[in-house]
C-alpha positions as CSV (number, residue, x, y, z in Angstrom):
1,M,66.4,-64.5,-2.3
2,T,68.9,-64.3,-5.2
3,L,70.8,-67.1,-6.8
4,C,74.0,-65.7,-5.2
5,D,72.4,-65.7,-1.8
6,T,71.3,-69.4,-2.2
7,S,74.8,-70.3,-3.4
8,N,76.4,-68.6,-0.3
9,D,73.9,-70.4,2.0
10,I,74.8,-73.8,0.5
11,K,78.5,-73.0,0.8
12,K,78.1,-72.1,4.5
13,E,76.1,-75.3,5.1
14,Q,78.8,-77.4,3.4
15,S,81.5,-75.6,5.4
16,A,79.6,-76.2,8.7
17,R,79.2,-79.9,8.0
18,L,82.9,-80.2,7.1
19,S,83.9,-78.3,10.3
20,K,81.6,-80.5,12.4
21,N,83.1,-83.7,10.9
22,Y,86.6,-82.5,11.4
23,S,85.9,-81.5,15.0
24,I,84.3,-84.9,15.8
25,H,87.4,-86.6,14.5
26,K,89.5,-84.4,16.8
27,Y,87.3,-85.1,19.8
28,I,87.4,-88.8,19.3
29,L,91.2,-88.8,18.9
30,A,91.5,-86.7,22.1
31,V,89.4,-89.2,24.1
32,I,91.2,-92.2,22.7
33,G,94.5,-90.5,23.5
34,M,93.4,-90.0,27.1
35,V,92.2,-93.6,27.5
36,V,95.5,-95.0,26.0
37,A,97.6,-92.8,28.4
38,L,95.4,-93.9,31.3
39,I,95.9,-97.6,30.5
40,Y,99.6,-97.1,30.2
41,L,99.9,-95.2,33.5
42,V,97.8,-97.7,35.4
43,F,99.9,-100.6,34.0
44,M,103.1,-98.9,34.9
45,A,101.9,-98.0,38.4
46,V,100.8,-101.5,39.2
47,F,103.3,-103.7,37.3
48,G,105.8,-102.1,35.0
49,S,107.4,-99.2,37.0
50,N,109.1,-101.4,39.7
51,I,110.4,-103.7,37.0
52,L,111.8,-100.8,35.0
53,K,113.4,-99.3,38.1
54,Y,115.1,-102.6,39.2
55,F,116.4,-103.1,35.6
56,L,117.9,-99.6,35.6
57,L,119.4,-100.2,39.0
58,L,121.6,-102.8,37.3
59,I,123.1,-99.9,35.3
60,T,123.4,-97.2,38.0
61,T,122.5,-96.4,41.6
62,N,123.1,-92.7,41.2
63,Q,119.7,-91.1,41.8
64,Y,120.2,-88.3,39.1
65,I,121.2,-90.8,36.4
66,L,118.6,-93.3,37.5
67,I,115.8,-90.7,37.2
68,T,117.1,-89.5,33.9
69,L,117.2,-93.0,32.5
70,Y,113.8,-93.8,33.9
71,I,112.1,-90.7,32.4
72,F,113.8,-91.3,29.1
73,V,112.5,-94.9,28.9
74,F,109.1,-94.0,30.3
75,T,108.6,-91.2,27.8
76,I,109.9,-93.3,24.8
77,I,107.4,-96.1,25.6
78,L,104.5,-93.7,25.9
79,D,105.5,-91.9,22.7
80,L,105.8,-95.2,20.8
81,I,102.3,-96.2,22.0
82,T,100.7,-92.9,21.1
83,I,102.6,-92.1,17.9
84,P,99.9,-93.8,15.6
85,L,97.3,-91.3,17.1
86,S,99.7,-88.4,16.7
87,F,100.4,-89.3,13.1
88,Y,96.8,-89.8,12.2
89,G,95.6,-86.6,14.0
90,G,98.5,-84.4,13.2
91,F,99.3,-85.5,9.6
92,I,96.8,-87.7,7.9
93,L,93.6,-86.0,9.2
94,E,95.0,-82.6,8.4
95,H,95.7,-83.7,4.8
96,I,92.3,-85.4,4.5
97,F,90.6,-82.1,5.3
98,K,93.0,-80.2,3.2
99,L,94.3,-78.1,6.0
100,S,98.0,-79.1,5.9
101,N,100.9,-78.1,3.6
102,Q,103.3,-80.2,5.6
103,T,105.4,-82.9,4.1
104,L,105.9,-86.2,5.8
105,F,109.6,-85.3,6.4
106,G,108.6,-82.0,7.9
107,W,106.1,-83.6,10.2
108,V,108.7,-86.2,11.4
109,K,111.2,-83.4,11.9
110,D,108.8,-81.3,14.0
111,E,107.7,-84.3,16.0
112,L,111.4,-85.1,16.8
113,K,112.0,-81.6,17.9
114,K,108.9,-81.6,20.1
115,F,110.0,-84.9,21.6
116,F,113.5,-83.9,22.5
117,I,112.5,-80.4,23.8
118,S,109.7,-82.0,25.9
119,L,112.1,-84.7,27.1
120,V,114.7,-82.2,28.3
121,L,112.1,-80.1,30.1
122,I,110.4,-83.2,31.7
123,I,113.7,-84.6,32.9
124,F,114.6,-81.2,34.4
125,L,111.3,-80.8,36.1
126,V,111.2,-84.3,37.5
127,Q,114.7,-84.0,38.8
128,I,113.7,-80.8,40.7
129,I,110.5,-82.5,42.1
130,Y,112.6,-85.5,43.3
131,I,115.2,-83.2,44.9
132,F,112.3,-81.7,46.9
133,L,110.9,-85.2,47.6
134,R,114.2,-86.5,49.0
135,N,115.0,-83.4,51.1
136,F,111.5,-82.3,52.1
137,P,109.3,-85.4,52.2
138,N,106.5,-83.7,54.1
139,S,106.5,-80.4,52.3
140,W,107.9,-81.1,48.9
141,W,104.6,-80.1,47.2
142,I,104.8,-76.6,48.6
143,F,108.4,-76.1,47.3
144,T,107.4,-77.6,44.0
145,T,104.5,-75.2,43.6
146,I,106.8,-72.2,44.3
147,F,109.3,-73.5,41.8
148,W,106.6,-74.0,39.2
149,I,105.4,-70.4,39.5
150,F,108.9,-69.0,38.8
151,F,109.5,-71.6,36.0
152,S,106.2,-70.6,34.3
153,I,107.1,-67.0,34.3
154,I,110.6,-67.7,32.9
155,M,109.2,-69.9,30.1
156,A,106.5,-67.3,29.2
157,K,109.3,-64.7,28.8
158,L,111.8,-66.9,26.9
159,A,109.5,-69.0,24.7
160,P,109.3,-66.4,21.9
161,V,113.0,-66.2,21.6
162,L,114.1,-69.8,22.4
163,I,111.2,-72.2,21.6
164,F,109.2,-70.6,18.8
165,P,112.2,-70.1,16.4
166,L,112.9,-73.8,16.5
167,F,109.7,-74.5,14.7
168,F,108.9,-71.3,12.7
169,K,111.0,-68.7,11.1
170,S,109.9,-65.2,12.2
171,V,110.9,-61.9,10.5
172,P,110.0,-58.3,11.2
173,I,106.9,-57.5,9.2
174,D,107.6,-55.5,6.1
175,K,104.1,-54.0,5.7
176,E,104.3,-50.6,7.4
177,D,100.6,-50.1,7.3
178,I,100.0,-53.2,9.3
179,K,102.9,-52.6,11.7
180,E,101.8,-49.0,12.4
181,G,98.2,-49.9,12.6
182,L,98.8,-52.5,15.3
183,L,101.4,-50.5,17.3
184,S,99.0,-47.5,17.3
185,L,96.4,-49.7,19.1
186,A,98.9,-50.4,21.8
187,E,99.6,-46.7,22.4
188,G,98.2,-45.5,25.7
189,T,97.7,-49.0,27.1
190,G,101.1,-49.1,29.0
191,I,102.0,-52.2,27.0
192,N,105.4,-52.1,25.5
193,I,105.9,-54.2,22.4
194,E,109.3,-55.2,21.1
195,G,108.2,-55.6,17.5
196,V,105.7,-57.1,15.0
197,Y,106.8,-60.3,13.3
198,K,105.5,-62.5,10.6
199,I,105.8,-66.3,11.1
200,N,105.9,-68.8,8.2
201,L,102.9,-70.9,9.4
202,S,102.0,-71.7,5.8
203,K,104.9,-74.1,5.5
204,N,102.8,-76.5,7.7
205,T,99.2,-75.4,7.6
206,K,96.5,-73.4,5.8
207,K,95.2,-72.3,9.2
208,A,95.6,-68.7,10.5
209,N,96.8,-67.6,13.9
210,A,98.2,-64.7,15.8
211,A,99.5,-64.0,19.3
212,L,100.9,-61.3,21.5
213,A,103.7,-63.5,23.1
214,G,106.3,-63.0,25.7
215,L,106.7,-60.8,28.7
216,G,108.6,-57.6,29.3
217,S,111.4,-57.1,26.9
218,T,110.4,-60.2,24.8
219,R,106.8,-59.2,24.3
220,R,106.1,-59.2,20.6
221,V,103.3,-59.5,18.1
222,L,103.3,-62.7,16.0
223,L,101.2,-62.9,12.9
224,S,101.0,-65.9,10.6
225,D,101.6,-65.3,7.0
226,T,98.3,-67.1,6.4
227,L,96.6,-64.3,8.4
228,I,98.5,-61.4,6.7
229,D,97.8,-62.7,3.2
230,S,94.1,-63.4,3.6
231,Y,92.7,-60.7,6.0
232,S,92.1,-57.0,5.7
233,L,93.9,-54.5,7.9
234,A,90.7,-53.9,9.9
235,E,90.4,-57.7,10.5
236,I,94.1,-58.0,11.5
237,K,93.6,-55.1,14.0
238,S,90.6,-56.9,15.4
239,V,92.6,-60.0,16.0
240,F,95.5,-58.0,17.6
241,A,93.2,-56.0,19.8
242,H,91.8,-59.2,21.2
243,E,95.4,-60.4,22.1
244,L,96.2,-57.0,23.5
245,G,93.2,-57.3,25.8
246,H,94.9,-60.2,27.5
247,H,97.8,-58.0,28.5
248,V,95.7,-54.9,29.3
249,Y,93.5,-56.9,31.7
250,H,96.5,-58.8,33.1
251,H,95.1,-62.2,32.2
252,I,98.5,-63.8,32.2
253,R,98.9,-62.9,35.8
254,K,95.4,-64.0,36.7
255,L,95.9,-67.4,34.9
256,L,99.2,-67.8,36.7
257,I,97.5,-67.3,40.0
258,I,94.7,-69.7,39.1
259,G,97.3,-72.2,37.9
260,S,99.3,-71.9,41.0
261,I,96.3,-72.5,43.2
262,S,95.2,-75.5,41.2
263,G,98.8,-76.8,41.1
264,F,99.1,-76.4,44.8
265,A,95.9,-78.4,45.4
266,G,96.9,-81.1,42.8
267,L,100.3,-81.5,44.3
268,A,98.9,-81.7,47.8
269,L,96.6,-84.5,46.6
270,C,99.6,-86.2,45.1
271,H,101.4,-86.1,48.5
272,Y,98.4,-87.7,50.1
273,V,98.1,-90.4,47.5
274,L,101.8,-91.1,47.5
275,T,101.9,-91.7,51.2
276,K,99.1,-94.3,50.8
277,A,100.6,-95.9,47.7
278,I,103.9,-96.7,49.5
279,T,102.3,-99.5,51.5
280,I,99.6,-100.5,49.0
281,L,101.7,-100.8,45.9
282,G,105.0,-101.7,47.6
283,Y,107.1,-98.7,46.9
284,Q,110.1,-98.3,49.1
285,Y,109.7,-94.6,50.0
286,I,107.9,-91.4,48.9
287,H,110.8,-90.4,46.6
288,D,110.9,-93.8,44.9
289,I,111.1,-93.0,41.1
290,A,108.9,-96.2,40.6
291,A,106.0,-94.2,42.0
292,F,106.3,-91.6,39.2
293,P,103.2,-93.0,37.3
294,I,101.2,-92.4,40.5
295,L,102.2,-88.7,40.3
296,C,101.1,-88.6,36.6
297,L,97.8,-90.4,37.4
298,V,96.8,-88.1,40.2
299,L,97.8,-84.9,38.4
300,G,96.1,-86.1,35.2
301,A,92.9,-87.1,37.0
302,F,92.8,-83.9,39.0
303,G,93.5,-81.8,35.9
304,F,90.6,-83.6,34.1
305,I,88.2,-83.0,37.0
306,I,89.0,-79.2,37.2
307,M,89.3,-78.8,33.4
308,P,85.6,-77.6,33.0
309,I,86.2,-75.0,35.7
310,Q,89.4,-73.8,34.1
311,N,87.8,-73.7,30.7
312,A,84.8,-71.8,32.0
313,Y,87.1,-69.2,33.5
314,S,89.2,-69.0,30.3
315,R,86.1,-68.5,28.2
316,R,85.1,-65.6,30.5
317,L,88.5,-64.0,29.9
318,E,88.2,-64.5,26.1
319,R,84.8,-62.9,26.1
320,E,86.3,-60.0,28.0
321,C,89.0,-59.7,25.3
322,D,86.4,-59.9,22.5
323,R,84.5,-57.0,24.0
324,Y,87.8,-55.1,24.4
325,A,88.7,-55.7,20.7
326,I,85.3,-54.4,19.5
327,K,85.5,-51.3,21.8
328,K,89.2,-50.6,20.9
329,T,88.8,-50.9,17.2
330,N,85.2,-49.5,17.2
331,N,84.6,-52.0,14.4
332,P,82.3,-54.9,15.3
333,E,81.7,-55.7,11.6
334,A,85.5,-56.4,11.2
335,F,85.3,-58.7,14.3
336,I,82.4,-60.6,12.8
337,S,84.0,-61.0,9.4
338,T,87.2,-62.1,11.1
339,M,85.4,-64.8,13.1
340,D,83.6,-66.0,9.9
341,K,86.9,-66.3,8.1
342,L,88.7,-68.0,10.9
343,A,85.9,-70.5,11.3
344,E,86.0,-71.4,7.6
345,Q,89.8,-71.3,7.3
346,N,90.5,-73.3,10.4
347,L,87.4,-75.6,10.1
348,A,86.3,-74.5,13.6
349,D,83.0,-75.9,14.8
350,R,80.8,-72.8,15.0
351,N,78.2,-74.3,17.3
352,P,79.5,-77.4,19.3
353,N,77.4,-79.5,21.6
354,R,77.2,-77.8,25.1
355,L,78.9,-80.8,26.8
356,I,81.8,-80.6,24.3
357,E,82.1,-76.9,24.9
358,I,82.2,-77.4,28.7
359,L,84.9,-80.1,28.5
360,F,87.1,-79.0,25.6
361,Y,86.6,-75.3,24.8
362,D,88.8,-72.7,26.4
363,H,87.4,-70.1,23.9
364,P,83.7,-69.4,23.4
365,P,82.3,-71.0,20.2
366,I,82.5,-68.9,17.1
367,S,78.6,-68.6,17.0
368,K,78.5,-67.1,20.5
369,R,81.4,-64.7,19.7
370,I,79.6,-63.5,16.6
371,E,76.3,-63.2,18.4
372,M,78.0,-61.0,21.1
373,A,79.4,-58.7,18.4
374,R,76.1,-58.4,16.6
375,K,74.5,-57.3,19.9
376,E,77.2,-54.6,20.1
377,I,76.1,-53.3,16.7
378,C,72.5,-53.2,17.9
379,V,73.3,-51.2,21.0
380,E,72.4,-47.7,20.4
381,P,74.9,-45.1,21.7
382,E,73.8,-43.1,24.7
383,K,72.5,-39.6,24.0
């Protein structure tokens, strides 16, 4: 073994330790965040929600205004409770591990944007749910599921042109070799792409990312400047081919179906629990806004229980796209080097604990993705 090889091995070991340490911090913060949210929701369900509702009834009895004010106060309180975690995880920790380029002002500005966008969407969705609750108390969960399906499709289509630009500036890519190389991969797939765009991710982070976002006329390739500046054309094509695989294999449609089924089951469970909670916790009727924390608790608990199943299915789809990328580009070496670079650049844990993988990972760990690609190299072509 040469001195250079030894140096590279030491560097990889140091990077692996750093990635593991970073990931552990992220996992701990995620668990603490869930516990804090759970405590808040239980407190509101048992004590605080009725008090908040009766206080707001002194201001208005109009159901639409009442729900809007309730969700506003409810969300503000939750955000104030969790903002220390958000600040540590989203700003301090990223700077400690030298992953962030973001200023404090930039972080605050982005957090305010996220808060107000989320608030508007949550108020809108809750208003719709409570319209169904008031008018269809026995079947509201069916109508809510149907509405959610259409809402998800609309958001997937509009997000690249309405939501993303609020956080990142995107411009048509000016490197013709990259643009032509990516669009050539899409030829013959039946996937129409509106354009290839560069997003200024480097203003906030050193991490790299890419996506094939949107549906129909808004479908576009989004490449971070951190990816364009640090990766070869072959590696960028490998990343894009993976994203292309999601559309070729209709993964968005499949995930929408799975999400609709799980949403239907979760909302049906909510209906059952709400009917019981009316008498147990003293709510006036099923569409009582004071029972909103019950909705959150049931959906949150249900989501946590089925999360390992959803993650397992997601990892299966991601493996399918990895194989597609290798086959489409005919370059497993580029795929492997891309995974290595992404792991180092994003401080991804290459080989997480199996339980962590089951609970939190919607993508296969980097080590397994690389192992799969190496097997592709070893497969001899049929004669």
